[in-house]
C-alpha positions in Angstrom: 117.5 108.3 153.6 117.8 105.3 151.2 118.0 101.9 152.1 121.0 99.4 151.6 119.0 96.2 150.6 122.0 94.5 150.5 123.1 94.6 153.8 119.6 95.5 155.7 118.0 92.0 154.3 114.6 91.3 152.9 112.0 94.1 152.8 113.5 95.7 155.8 112.0 98.6 157.5 114.6 101.7 158.2 116.3 101.4 161.6 116.4 97.4 161.0 119.7 95.6 161.0 120.5 92.3 160.2 121.9 90.2 162.9 125.5 89.4 163.0 126.1 86.5 160.7 122.7 86.1 159.7 121.7 87.3 156.0 123.1 91.0 155.9 126.6 89.4 156.5 128.8 87.6 154.1 130.0 84.2 155.1 133.6 83.1 154.7 134.9 86.6 155.0 133.4 87.6 151.6 133.6 91.2 151.0 129.9 93.5 151.5 129.1 94.3 148.1 128.4 97.9 147.7 125.4 98.8 145.0 126.7 100.7 142.2 126.3 104.4 142.2 123.3 105.7 140.9 121.8 109.4 139.9 118.6 107.7 141.5 118.8 105.6 144.1 114.9 104.9 144.4 115.6 103.2 141.1 118.2 100.2 141.6 120.1 98.3 138.8 118.0 94.3 138.7 121.5 93.0 139.5 121.8 95.1 142.4 118.5 94.4 144.2 118.3 92.5 147.4 118.6 88.5 146.7 115.5 87.8 148.2 113.4 90.4 146.4 114.9 89.2 143.1 113.9 85.3 144.0 110.2 86.8 145.2 110.3 88.6 141.4 111.6 85.3 139.9 108.8 83.3 141.5 106.4 85.9 140.5 107.7 85.7 136.8 108.6 89.3 136.7 111.2 91.1 134.2 113.8 93.3 135.1 111.7 96.6 135.0 109.4 95.0 137.1 111.9 93.6 139.9 113.1 97.3 140.0 109.8 98.4 140.8 109.3 95.6 143.3 112.9 97.0 145.2 111.1 100.4 145.4 108.1 98.9 147.5 107.8 99.1 151.2 108.5 95.1 152.2 107.9 93.5 155.5 110.7 92.4 157.5 111.0 88.5 156.7 109.5 86.4 159.3 106.8 89.0 160.2 103.4 87.8 160.4 102.0 89.6 157.4 105.0 89.0 155.3 103.7 86.6 152.6 100.7 88.9 152.2 102.6 91.5 152.1 104.9 90.7 149.4 101.6 89.3 147.3 100.4 93.0 147.7 103.2 94.1 146.4 103.9 92.0 143.5 99.9 92.7 142.7 100.7 96.3 142.9 104.0 96.1 140.7 101.8 93.7 138.0 99.0 96.3 138.3 101.0 98.9 137.5 102.5 97.4 134.6 99.5 96.2 133.3 97.9 99.9 133.5 101.0 101.2 131.4 100.7 98.4 129.1 97.0 99.2 128.6 97.8 102.9 128.1 100.5 101.9 125.4 97.8 99.8 123.9 95.2 102.7 123.6 97.7 105.2 122.2 98.9 102.7 119.7 95.1 102.0 118.7 94.9 105.4 118.6 97.5 106.2 116.9 96.8 103.5 114.3 93.2 104.8 114.1 94.4 108.6 113.2 96.6 107.1 110.6 94.3 105.2 109.1 91.6 107.7 109.3 94.0 110.0 107.4 95.0 107.6 104.9 91.4 107.2 104.3 90.7 111.0 104.1 93.7 111.6 101.7 92.5 108.5 99.6 89.3 110.3 99.3 90.9 113.4 98.5 93.2 111.7 96.0 89.8 110.4 94.3 88.3 113.8 94.3 91.3 115.1 92.8 91.2 112.7 90.2 87.6 113.3 89.4 88.1 117.0 89.2 91.1 116.6 86.6 88.9 114.2 84.7 86.3 116.8 84.5 88.5 119.7 83.3 89.9 117.2 80.9 86.5 116.3 79.6 85.4 119.7 79.2 88.7 120.9 77.7 88.5 117.9 75.1 84.7 119.3 74.5 86.0 122.9 74.0 88.9 121.4 71.6 86.2 119.9 69.5 83.9 122.9 69.5 87.1 124.9 68.4 87.9 122.1 65.3 84.2 122.6 64.5 84.1 126.2 64.2 87.9 126.1 62.8 86.2 124.0 59.7 83.2 126.1 59.4 85.4 129.0 59.2 87.5 127.5 56.2 84.3 126.8 54.4 83.1 130.1 55.0 86.3 131.4 53.5 86.2 129.4 50.6 82.7 130.5 49.8 83.4 133.9 50.3 86.4 133.6 47.9 84.1 132.0 45.5 82.0 134.7 45.4 84.6 137.5 45.2 85.8 135.6 42.2 82.5 135.1 40.9 81.6 138.9 41.6 85.1 139.8 39.6 84.2 137.8 36.5 80.6 139.2 36.2 81.6 142.7 36.2 84.6 141.7 33.5 81.4 140.4 31.9 79.2 143.4 32.3 81.7 145.6 31.1 82.3 143.5 28.0 78.5 143.4 27.1 78.3 147.4 27.7 81.1 148.0 25.6 79.4 146.0 22.7 75.5 146.9 23.2 73.8 149.9 22.0 72.9 152.9 23.9 69.0 151.6 24.8 70.4 147.9 25.4 73.2 149.3 27.5 70.4 151.2 29.9 68.5 147.9 30.2 71.1 146.1 30.6 72.7 148.5 33.2 69.7 148.4 35.2 69.6 144.6 35.3 73.3 144.6 36.2 73.3 147.1 39.1 70.4 144.7 40.2 72.5 141.9 40.2 75.5 143.7 41.7 73.6 144.8 44.6 72.4 141.0 45.5 75.9 140.2 45.1 77.4 142.8 47.4 74.5 141.8 50.0 75.5 138.3 49.6 79.1 138.9 50.3 78.5 141.8 52.9 76.4 138.5 54.8 79.5 136.1 54.3 81.6 139.0 55.7 79.6 139.2 58.5 79.5 135.5 58.8 83.2 135.0 58.6 84.0 137.8 61.3 81.2 136.0 63.7 83.0 132.7 63.4 86.5 134.1 64.2 85.0 135.7 67.1 83.7 132.6 68.4 87.0 130.6 67.6 88.7 133.2 69.7 86.2 132.9 72.6 86.6 129.0 72.1 90.5 129.3 72.2 90.4 131.7 75.3 88.2 129.5 77.2 90.0 126.1 76.0 93.4 127.8 77.5 91.4 128.6 80.8 90.4 125.0 80.9 93.6 123.5 80.1 95.2 125.3 83.0 92.7 124.1 85.0 93.1 120.6 83.7 97.1 120.8 84.7 96.5 122.5 88.3 94.4 119.5 88.5 96.9 117.2 87.4 99.7 118.8 89.5 97.2 118.4 92.9 96.2 114.9 92.1 100.3 114.4 91.9 100.9 115.9 95.4 98.0 114.1 96.7 99.4 110.9 95.1 102.4 111.5 97.2 101.0 112.2 100.2 99.0 109.4 100.3 101.7 106.9 99.6 103.4 108.6 102.5 100.5 108.2 104.9 99.8 104.4 103.9 103.3 103.7 104.7 102.7 105.2 108.4 99.7 103.5 108.6 101.0 100.2 107.9 104.2 100.7 110.1 101.6 101.3 112.9 99.6 98.1 112.0 96.6 99.4 110.1 94.8 97.3 107.9 94.8 99.3 104.8 94.8 98.9 101.4 98.4 98.2 100.4 98.3 99.2 96.8 99.9 101.8 95.0 96.7 104.1 93.8 98.4 104.8 90.8 99.6 101.4 89.7 96.7 99.2 88.4 98.2 97.8 85.2 98.0 93.9 85.0 100.4 91.9 87.2 103.6 89.9 85.8 103.8 86.8 87.1 107.6 87.0 86.6 107.9 89.9 88.6 105.4 90.0 91.7 105.7 91.9 94.5 106.4 90.7 98.1 103.1 90.0 100.0 103.0 89.3 104.0 99.4 87.7 104.0 96.4 86.3 102.2 94.5 89.5 102.4 97.3 91.4 100.6 97.5 89.0 98.0 93.9 89.2 97.4 93.6 93.1 97.9 96.7 93.4 95.1 95.2 90.9 92.9 92.0 92.7 93.0 93.2 95.9 92.2 95.0 94.9 89.1 92.4 91.9 87.8 91.3 92.9 84.5 88.5 90.1 84.2 87.9 88.6 87.5 85.0 89.6 89.8 86.4 89.6 93.5 83.1 89.4 95.7 83.0 90.3 99.4 83.4 87.1 100.5 86.9 87.1 98.8 88.2 89.3 101.3 86.6 88.2 104.3 87.9 84.8 104.2 91.5 85.9 102.8 91.5 88.1 106.1 91.5 84.8 108.4 93.4 82.4 105.8 96.2 80.7 107.6 98.3 79.7 104.7 101.4 81.0 104.8 102.7 80.8 101.3 100.8 84.6 100.2 103.0 84.9 97.2 102.0 81.9 95.8 98.5 82.5 96.1 99.0 85.9 94.8 100.5 84.1 91.7 97.6 81.7 90.8 95.3 84.8 91.0 97.2 86.5 88.5 97.1 83.5 86.2 93.3 83.0 87.0 92.7 86.5 85.7 93.8 85.2 82.3 91.5 82.2 82.7 88.9 84.7 83.2 89.5 86.6 80.1 88.8 83.4 78.1 85.8 82.4 80.0 84.6 86.2 79.5 85.4 85.9 75.6 82.1 86.7 73.4 81.0 83.0 72.0 83.0 81.2 75.0 86.2 79.4 74.9 85.5 76.8 72.5 87.4 74.2 74.5 86.7 73.1 78.4 88.0 75.7 81.0 89.7 73.0 82.6 92.6 73.2 79.7 92.5 76.9 79.6 93.4 77.1 83.1 95.9 74.1 83.1 97.6 75.7 80.2 98.4 78.7 82.6 99.9 76.3 85.1 96.8 75.9 87.5 95.7 72.9 89.2 92.0 73.0 88.1 89.1 71.1 89.5 85.9 71.5 88.3 83.2 71.3 91.0 82.6 70.0 94.4 80.6 67.5 95.3 76.8 67.4 95.5 77.1 66.0 98.7 79.3 68.8 99.9 77.2 71.3 98.8 74.2 69.4 100.8 76.0 69.0 104.1 78.0 72.2 103.9 75.8 75.0 102.3 76.8 78.1 104.4 80.1 77.4 103.2 79.8 76.9 99.7 77.1 79.9 99.3 78.0 83.5 98.9 76.2 86.7 97.7 77.2 89.2 95.1 74.9 92.0 94.1 72.2 90.3 95.7 72.5 87.1 93.6 73.2 84.0 95.6 76.3 82.1 94.1 77.4 78.4 94.7 81.0 77.9 95.1 82.2 75.1 92.6 85.0 75.2 90.2 88.2 75.8 91.9 91.9 76.3 91.9 94.1 74.1 94.3 96.8 76.6 95.0 98.5 74.2 97.6 97.8 70.8 99.0 99.9 70.1 102.2 99.7 68.8 105.9 97.7 71.3 107.9 95.9 74.6 107.1 98.7 76.7 106.6 100.0 74.4 104.2 96.6 74.2 102.2 94.8 76.6 100.3 92.2 77.2 97.4 90.2 79.6 95.3 86.5 79.1 94.5 84.6 80.4 92.0 81.1 80.6 90.6 81.0 80.7 86.8 78.2 82.6 85.3 76.8 82.3 82.3 74.9 85.8 82.0 71.9 83.7 80.8 70.6 82.3 84.3 67.3 82.7 85.2 67.6 83.2 88.9 70.9 85.6 88.3 69.2 87.9 85.9 71.1 91.3 85.8 74.5 89.3 86.7 76.6 89.8 83.6 78.8 86.8 82.4 82.1 86.5 84.4 84.4 84.5 86.9 83.5 85.5 90.4 85.7 84.9 93.1 84.1 83.3 96.5 85.9 82.0 99.1 89.9 82.2 99.1 91.9 80.4 101.7 91.0 77.2 103.5 89.8 73.8 102.0 85.7 73.9 102.4 84.6 71.0 104.3 83.4 68.0 102.1 84.1 64.3 102.2 88.3 64.6 102.4 88.0 66.9 105.0 86.4 64.6 107.8 
């Protein structure tokens, strides 16, 4: 039987009735409140639970759902010797139940995130494979097309030679006939023998050319059939790539919505970004990922992504803008023969606040912050862009670089370029205390 806690008192056991004029009766003749009817009497509304239960829930910092759960617990009679310990146990039981449910929900969310991330990664791999297959088919088709063009040219030359040989044979026949008509009988006999030999040679040459033309036409036909097959395969691979691209985008969106840390860049969109039309980004990591995907000249090292992941700067779109501008500075740095003027001037022309280097003292006192590695070579962060300088870490951002000339003995094998190192917080120096 359901217990009316409003009239039965705090945690009353079945059969217990509040004394007349006590907690169970309303003062000043106020009518007794009847709990609202519910299909599940074991799940009372938070506003209809016993005031003592509500007070206990408030003391324990419980929400409405926890308060309703606490109201369903078997609580002792107020004033009973074990009232307080039992009440604390009930609160603990409710809190434990809620914590277990939250843990289960977190596990489900983590599992869903991992599954969606895994699906997105697998789909990205499948997309890359489809692209590779399509590229291979296109390459084979191009090779076949080139071979077909070569054979077509050779066939045209053979046809030309055959036509020339036929013309020469016709001309010689006319000459021979004229000579035979004008010669004496003895001369005719001798010249006839010589003409017959020459004619046989011309016939043999003619037959050889005819056979060659027939062979070239056969090869050309085979190449045409092979080209048709490869073109069909390339078109099928292209269609599969388009399908996988759509599926990859869908899975990426689902993974992002689930909170997964996946590549946010459209795999087909790798053209240079325009500063006047930059997309929105939520974090510094997204800004670096997007800039790296579209970079034409900058080299992004692992350190750039590691530091951007924990960067607290709260205007990532401004960071993205400077990274896009910095890619053009890197293009000037990579130009054969150098820029012809200080790199700082190029950077300032791009609207960047440029610093040529950091102090030797900072490098000596904080080497771990300034040292990073790329392709097994140690690089030192020096030149940097001051994206923002404000109060606090959320208002300050730097992009540190290593400018490699390509002829450093200790960096043998590392090509000339601008390598992006730490991104985000201001590295330690004399100004940071």
